[in-house]
C-alpha positions as CSV (number, residue, x, y, z in Angstrom):
1,M,0.0,0.0,0.0
2,V,1.5,3.3,-1.1
3,P,0.7,6.2,1.3
4,H,-1.3,9.1,0.0
5,L,-0.3,12.7,0.5
6,T,-3.4,14.7,0.8
7,T,-1.5,17.8,-0.2
8,A,-0.9,18.5,-3.8
9,L,2.4,16.9,-4.8
10,S,4.0,20.2,-5.8
11,G,6.1,22.9,-4.2
12,S,8.5,22.5,-1.3
13,L,8.4,18.8,-0.8
14,L,9.1,17.9,-4.4
15,E,11.8,20.6,-4.5
16,L,13.3,19.0,-1.3
17,E,13.2,15.6,-2.9
18,R,14.7,16.8,-6.1
19,R,17.6,18.4,-4.2
20,I,18.1,15.2,-2.2
21,L,18.1,13.1,-5.4
22,D,20.4,15.4,-7.3
23,A,22.8,15.4,-4.3
24,M,22.7,11.7,-3.7
25,P,26.4,11.0,-4.3
26,R,27.4,14.0,-2.1
27,I,25.0,12.9,0.6
28,E,26.2,9.3,0.7
29,Y,29.8,10.4,0.6
30,W,29.2,12.9,3.4
31,L,27.4,10.3,5.6
32,R,30.2,7.8,5.1
33,T,32.7,10.4,6.3
34,Q,30.5,11.1,9.4
35,W,30.6,7.5,10.3
36,L,34.3,7.6,10.3
37,E,34.1,10.2,13.1
38,H,31.2,9.0,15.1
39,G,30.3,5.5,16.3
40,V,26.9,4.6,15.0
41,P,24.3,3.3,17.5
42,F,23.6,-0.5,17.2
43,Y,20.0,0.2,16.3
44,A,17.4,3.0,16.3
45,S,14.0,4.0,15.0
46,V,13.0,7.5,14.0
47,D,9.5,9.0,13.9
48,L,9.1,11.3,10.9
49,R,6.4,13.8,10.0
50,N,5.7,14.8,6.4
51,A,3.8,18.1,6.0
52,G,4.3,18.4,2.3
53,F,6.2,21.6,2.8
54,K,8.5,20.1,5.5
55,L,9.9,16.7,6.3
56,A,11.5,16.3,9.7
57,P,12.1,13.8,12.6
58,V,10.1,14.4,15.8
59,D,11.5,11.6,17.9
60,T,14.5,9.1,17.9
61,N,14.3,5.9,19.9
62,L,17.6,4.1,20.8
63,F,15.7,1.0,22.1
64,P,13.3,0.4,19.2
65,G,10.4,-1.8,20.0
66,G,8.5,-2.5,16.8
67,F,10.6,-5.0,14.8
68,N,7.5,-7.1,14.4
69,N,5.9,-4.4,12.4
70,L,8.5,-4.3,9.7
71,N,8.0,-5.7,6.2
72,S,9.1,-9.4,6.4
73,D,10.5,-9.1,2.9
74,F,13.5,-7.2,4.3
75,L,14.5,-9.7,6.9
76,P,17.7,-10.5,4.9
77,L,18.6,-6.8,5.0
78,C,18.1,-6.7,8.8
79,V,20.3,-9.8,9.2
80,Q,23.1,-8.4,7.1
81,A,23.0,-5.1,8.9
82,T,23.0,-6.9,12.2
83,M,26.1,-8.8,11.2
84,T,27.9,-5.5,10.5
85,A,26.7,-4.0,13.8
86,V,27.9,-7.1,15.8
87,E,31.3,-7.1,14.2
88,K,31.8,-3.5,15.3
89,V,30.8,-3.9,19.0
90,C,32.0,-7.4,19.7
91,P,33.9,-9.0,16.7
92,S,34.2,-12.4,18.5
93,A,30.6,-12.5,19.7
94,Q,28.9,-15.9,19.7
95,R,26.3,-15.4,22.4
96,F,24.0,-12.5,23.1
97,M,21.8,-11.9,26.0
98,L,18.7,-9.8,25.1
99,I,17.2,-7.9,28.0
100,P,13.7,-6.7,27.2
101,E,11.3,-4.3,29.0
102,N,9.9,-5.6,32.2
103,H,6.2,-5.6,31.2
104,T,5.3,-9.1,30.2
105,R,1.6,-8.6,29.5
106,N,2.0,-6.4,26.4
107,T,1.8,-9.0,23.7
108,F,2.5,-6.5,20.9
109,Y,5.9,-5.6,22.6
110,L,6.7,-9.3,23.2
111,Q,6.1,-10.0,19.5
112,N,8.8,-7.4,18.9
113,V,11.1,-9.4,21.2
114,V,10.4,-12.5,19.1
115,A,11.2,-10.7,15.9
116,L,14.4,-9.1,17.2
117,T,15.6,-12.5,18.6
118,N,14.9,-14.1,15.2
119,I,17.0,-11.4,13.5
120,L,19.9,-12.0,15.9
121,R,19.8,-15.7,15.6
122,R,19.8,-15.5,11.8
123,A,22.9,-13.3,12.1
124,G,24.6,-16.4,13.5
125,L,24.3,-15.7,17.3
126,E,23.2,-17.9,20.1
127,V,20.5,-15.7,21.8
128,R,18.7,-16.1,25.1
129,I,16.4,-13.7,26.8
130,G,17.3,-12.5,30.3
131,S,14.7,-10.7,32.3
132,I,15.5,-8.1,35.1
133,S,11.9,-7.9,36.1
134,P,11.2,-8.7,39.8
135,E,8.3,-10.8,38.6
136,I,10.5,-13.3,36.7
137,T,12.2,-15.4,39.4
138,E,12.4,-18.6,37.4
139,T,12.4,-19.7,33.8
140,T,9.0,-18.6,32.3
141,T,7.5,-19.5,29.0
142,L,5.0,-17.1,27.5
143,E,2.7,-18.2,24.8
144,L,1.8,-15.4,22.4
145,P,-1.5,-15.0,20.4
146,Q,0.4,-15.5,17.0
147,G,1.6,-18.9,18.2
148,D,5.1,-18.0,19.2
149,K,6.6,-18.9,22.5
150,L,9.0,-16.7,24.4
151,V,11.3,-18.1,27.1
152,L,12.3,-15.5,29.8
153,E,15.1,-16.4,32.3
154,P,16.0,-14.5,35.4
155,V,19.3,-12.7,35.1
156,R,22.1,-13.5,37.6
157,R,25.2,-11.5,38.2
158,V,28.5,-13.3,38.9
159,G,31.3,-10.9,39.6
160,N,31.1,-8.3,36.8
161,R,29.2,-10.5,34.4
162,L,25.6,-11.2,33.7
163,V,24.8,-14.9,33.2
164,L,21.9,-17.3,32.8
165,D,22.0,-21.0,33.8
166,G,24.6,-22.5,31.6
167,F,25.0,-19.3,29.5
168,D,27.7,-16.7,29.7
169,P,27.2,-14.2,26.9
170,C,29.8,-12.1,25.1
171,A,27.5,-9.1,25.0
172,I,24.2,-7.8,26.5
173,L,21.7,-6.2,24.1
174,L,19.3,-3.9,25.9
175,N,15.8,-3.5,24.5
176,N,14.8,-1.8,27.8
177,D,15.1,2.0,27.8
178,L,15.7,2.3,31.5
179,S,12.9,4.7,32.1
180,G,12.6,3.5,35.6
181,G,16.3,4.1,36.3
182,T,19.5,2.1,35.9
183,P,19.5,-1.1,38.0
184,D,22.7,-1.7,40.0
185,L,22.8,-5.1,38.2
186,L,23.9,-3.3,35.0
187,N,26.6,-1.1,36.5
188,G,30.3,-1.9,36.1
189,L,29.9,-4.9,33.7
190,E,32.9,-6.3,31.9
191,Q,30.7,-7.5,29.0
192,V,29.8,-5.1,26.2
193,L,26.5,-3.4,26.9
194,I,24.5,-2.3,23.9
195,P,23.4,0.5,23.8
196,P,25.5,2.0,26.6
197,L,23.8,2.9,29.9
198,H,23.8,6.6,29.2
199,A,21.5,6.0,26.2
200,G,18.7,5.2,28.6
201,W,16.2,7.8,29.7
202,T,17.8,8.0,33.1
203,V,20.4,10.2,31.4
204,R,19.2,11.0,27.9
205,R,17.2,14.1,27.1
206,K,15.3,14.8,23.9
207,S,16.5,18.5,24.0
208,R,20.1,17.3,23.8
209,H,19.3,15.1,20.9
210,F,17.6,17.8,18.9
211,A,20.4,20.3,19.7
212,A,22.7,17.8,18.1
213,Y,20.3,17.2,15.2
214,S,20.1,21.0,14.5
215,R,23.9,21.0,14.0
216,V,23.7,18.0,11.7
217,A,20.8,19.6,9.8
218,R,22.7,22.8,9.3
219,E,25.6,21.0,7.8
220,F,23.4,18.8,5.7
221,S,21.4,21.8,4.4
222,A,24.6,23.6,3.4
223,L,25.6,20.5,1.5
224,I,22.4,20.5,-0.6
225,D,21.7,24.2,-0.5
226,I,18.3,24.3,1.4
227,D,16.9,26.2,4.4
228,P,17.6,24.0,7.4
229,W,14.1,24.6,8.7
230,L,12.7,22.4,5.9
231,V,14.2,19.3,7.8
232,D,14.6,20.6,11.3
233,P,11.8,21.4,13.9
234,F,12.4,24.4,16.1
235,F,12.5,23.5,19.8
236,A,13.1,24.9,23.3
237,S,13.1,23.4,26.8
238,C,11.9,24.1,30.3
239,G,13.1,22.6,33.6
240,M,11.8,22.9,37.1
241,I,8.4,21.8,36.0
242,D,5.6,20.5,38.3
243,F,2.3,20.2,36.6
244,H,0.4,19.3,39.7
245,A,1.8,22.4,41.6
246,R,1.5,24.5,38.4
247,M,5.2,25.4,38.7
248,G,7.0,26.4,35.5
249,E,4.0,27.8,33.7
250,D,5.7,31.1,33.0
251,C,8.6,29.4,31.3
252,L,6.3,27.2,29.3
253,S,4.1,30.1,28.2
254,A,7.1,32.2,27.2
255,Q,8.7,29.4,25.2
256,V,5.4,28.5,23.5
257,S,4.9,32.2,22.5
258,D,8.4,32.5,21.2
259,L,8.3,29.3,19.1
260,L,4.9,30.1,17.7
261,A,6.2,33.5,16.6
262,R,9.2,31.9,14.9
263,I,7.0,29.2,13.2
264,T,4.5,31.9,12.0
265,A,7.4,33.8,10.4
266,K,8.5,30.7,8.5
267,Y,4.9,29.9,7.5
268,R,4.6,33.4,6.1
269,E,7.9,33.1,4.3
270,Y,6.8,29.8,2.6
271,G,3.1,30.7,2.1
272,V,1.9,28.0,4.4
273,E,-1.8,28.6,5.3
274,Q,-2.1,26.1,8.2
275,E,-2.2,27.3,11.8
276,P,1.2,26.9,13.7
277,F,1.3,24.6,16.7
278,V,3.8,23.2,19.1
279,I,4.1,19.9,20.9
280,V,4.9,19.9,24.7
281,K,6.3,16.6,25.9
282,A,8.4,15.1,28.6
283,D,12.1,15.7,27.9
284,A,12.8,12.1,28.9
285,G,10.7,9.1,28.2
286,T,8.7,7.3,25.5
287,Y,5.5,5.4,24.8
288,G,3.6,8.5,23.8
289,M,3.0,9.6,27.4
290,G,3.1,13.2,28.7
291,I,2.4,14.8,25.3
292,M,0.0,17.7,24.3
293,T,-0.7,19.8,21.3
294,V,-0.5,23.6,22.0
295,K,-1.6,26.4,19.7
296,S,-1.5,29.3,22.2
297,P,0.5,30.3,25.3
298,D,-2.8,30.3,27.2
299,D,-3.1,26.5,26.5
300,V,-0.4,25.8,29.0
301,R,-1.7,28.2,31.6
302,D,-5.3,26.9,31.7
303,L,-4.7,23.2,32.0
304,N,-7.5,21.4,33.9
305,R,-6.9,18.8,36.5
306,K,-7.2,15.9,34.0
307,Q,-4.7,17.5,31.6
308,R,-2.2,18.2,34.4
309,N,-2.5,14.6,35.6
310,K,-1.9,13.4,32.1
311,M,1.2,15.6,31.6
312,A,2.7,15.0,35.1
313,V,3.6,11.3,34.8
314,V,5.2,9.2,32.1
315,K,6.3,5.6,31.8
316,E,7.2,3.7,35.0
317,G,5.2,6.4,36.9
318,L,8.1,8.9,36.7
319,Q,7.2,12.5,37.5
320,V,7.8,15.0,34.7
321,Q,10.2,17.7,35.8
322,E,11.6,18.8,32.4
323,V,9.8,19.3,29.1
324,I,10.8,20.0,25.5
325,I,8.6,22.4,23.5
326,Q,8.9,21.3,19.9
327,E,7.6,22.8,16.7
328,G,4.6,20.8,15.6
329,V,5.0,19.3,12.1
330,Y,1.7,18.4,10.4
331,T,1.4,15.0,8.9
332,F,-0.6,15.2,5.6
333,E,-0.1,11.5,4.9
334,S,-3.0,9.1,5.2
335,I,-3.8,5.5,4.7
336,N,-7.5,4.6,4.1
337,E,-8.3,8.2,5.1
338,A,-6.6,7.6,8.5
339,V,-3.8,9.9,9.6
340,A,-0.4,8.3,9.3
341,E,3.3,9.0,10.0
342,P,6.4,7.0,8.8
343,V,8.7,5.3,11.3
344,V,12.1,4.3,9.9
345,Y,14.2,1.5,11.4
346,M,18.0,1.2,11.2
347,M,20.6,-1.4,12.3
348,D,24.0,0.1,12.4
349,R,24.1,2.8,9.7
350,Y,21.7,0.9,7.4
351,V,18.0,1.6,6.9
352,V,16.4,-1.8,7.2
353,G,12.7,-1.0,6.9
354,G,9.9,0.9,8.5
355,F,6.1,1.2,8.9
356,Y,3.4,3.7,9.1
357,R,1.9,4.5,12.5
358,V,-1.8,5.0,11.7
359,H,-4.5,6.4,14.0
360,T,-8.2,6.6,12.9
361,S,-9.2,9.1,15.7
362,R,-6.3,11.5,15.7
363,G,-5.8,14.7,13.7
364,V,-3.0,15.9,11.5
365,D,-1.6,18.0,14.3
366,E,-1.8,15.4,17.1
367,N,0.5,12.7,18.5
368,L,-0.2,9.4,16.9
369,N,1.7,7.3,19.4
370,A,-1.4,6.7,21.5
371,P,-3.9,3.9,22.3
372,G,-5.9,3.0,19.2
373,M,-2.9,3.2,16.8
374,H,-2.1,0.4,14.4
375,F,0.8,-0.2,12.0
376,V,1.1,-0.7,8.3
377,P,4.5,-1.9,7.0
378,L,6.1,0.4,4.4
379,A,5.3,-1.1,1.1
380,F,8.3,0.1,-0.9
381,D,9.5,-2.2,-3.6
382,T,13.1,-1.6,-2.6
383,P,14.7,-0.4,0.6
384,C,15.0,3.3,1.5
385,S,18.4,3.4,-0.1
386,L,17.5,2.8,-3.8
387,P,15.7,5.9,-5.3
388,D,14.3,6.1,-8.8
389,C,16.7,8.8,-10.1
390,I,15.4,8.4,-13.7
391,G,11.7,8.4,-13.2
392,Q,9.3,11.0,-11.8
393,P,10.4,13.0,-8.8
394,D,7.3,11.9,-6.9
395,A,7.9,8.2,-7.5
396,T,7.4,6.1,-4.4
397,P,11.0,5.0,-4.0
398,N,12.1,8.7,-4.0
399,R,9.8,9.5,-1.1
400,F,11.2,6.5,0.8
401,Y,14.7,7.5,0.0
402,A,14.1,11.0,1.4
403,Y,12.7,9.3,4.5
404,G,15.9,7.2,4.8
405,V,18.1,10.3,4.4
406,I,16.3,12.3,7.1
407,A,16.2,9.2,9.4
408,R,20.0,8.8,9.0
409,L,20.5,12.4,9.9
410,A,18.7,11.7,13.2
411,L,20.8,8.6,13.7
412,L,23.9,10.7,13.2
413,A,22.6,13.2,15.8
414,A,22.1,10.3,18.2
415,A,25.7,9.2,17.6
416,I,26.9,12.7,18.4
417,E,24.6,13.0,21.4
418,L,25.9,9.7,22.9
419,K,29.5,10.7,22.3
420,E,29.0,14.0,24.1
421,T,27.1,12.5,27.0
422,A,29.4,9.5,27.6
423,P,30.7,9.5,31.2
424,A,34.3,10.1,30.0
425,A,33.2,13.1,27.9
426,L,31.1,14.5,30.8
427,A,34.1,14.1,33.2
428,A,36.3,16.0,30.8
C-alpha cells in the first residue's frame, strides 16, 4: 500500500526531494565520512512527519520496540546489517543476552522481542532472553497469540558478568530503555553493553538530541543548499516543571509564545496557510505519554486537572520535571483516510525498513503514538536506499529515499549525542 499525501504533490516537498536526489552521491559520501568520526548506534528508530512543505524527525528511539511491524521481505537486510553491527561492537561474539522491557503482559511488545531475537539468531548468534523484572524469578515460557513462544530467564550477576544458567554471553543487548532508572545489576559490567547505559532515559534528554540534530541539519542543508528549517523542527526546553503544583507555567508560556512566533514567520515566508502549533512533551521518556498539542500560550496556563495529571507522569510512573517544546509538524499522509506517519528502522548505519503508524481518531496536528494506533509496513519495492533517479520525482522510491536520508541524519545526531554525554566526555 502506497501512502497518500493529501496535499498536492507540488512545491516545497518535491523541491526538497529533487535536491536530495540530485545530491545523492554527495549525501552518501558525506554520511560515510561522518561514520568515520562517530560511532553509529547499534539500532534505532526515527518517527518522521511529512507536512508536504516540510519533512522532519520528531523523535528518535535508541531502544526500538516494533521490529514485528517491519515488512518481512526485508528480513535478509536486517540480518546483514546486524552482522555488521555485531562485528563493530564485539567481533568475537557468539552469544548475546537480550534484556527486554519488564512488562510481560504487552503481547505486541513481546512479539517485537520474538522478531528481534529471530534477526539476531539468523545473524549467527546464540541468543537467550534474560529478564531483570522482579516478577521473573524462574524460567518462564510465555505463549503469544500468534503462536510464538518466548522463554524468559531471570538474570544473575556473577562478579562483573551477567549470566543465565549454563549461558555466559559475550554481549548484552538492551531492549529496555531504563525509564525506571539504571539497576545496580547493570553497572560496572565487563561485558559489552549495547546500547550504553547513558543511552537510557535516566540520562538521555530529547532536548540534547535535537540540539545535536540541529547542528547536523545545518551542515546537511549547506551541502544540498536548502533552508535547514525544511528538515529541522524548532524547539526549546523548560526545567523545574511541576504540573500538579502549576510550577514552571511562566517558562512554558514564554517558550510557546516565542516558538509560535518563529514558526509563524516561517509559514509566512513559505506561504503555508495552516495554523502553527507546538508539541509539549516530557524531555525524557517514551511510549507517547506526557504529550500535548498547543496552539496558544494560554493553552499551557489553563490546564484542567485531568490535563495536568496526564502531563505530570510518564512511563514507569516517573514525575515529569523537564519538558521539550517542539515545533509541531503536520502529517498530511493518510492510509485509508486515517492519519499516518512513517517510522524508519535502522541497524548500524543501514535503513532496514519501517512502517506507518496509523490512527483513525487523531488529527493531522496530534501525536499518533497513542492507544488505538495500528501499524502498516512500508510497502516500498526496494529499501529506503534505492531511489528512482530516472523516473518521476514523486515516484514512491524517492519518497522513501528521502525518509531514509532524514532518518539517518537523526541517527547521526544520536551518535553525536551519545558521544558528548558519555561518562568520560562529561568528566572531561
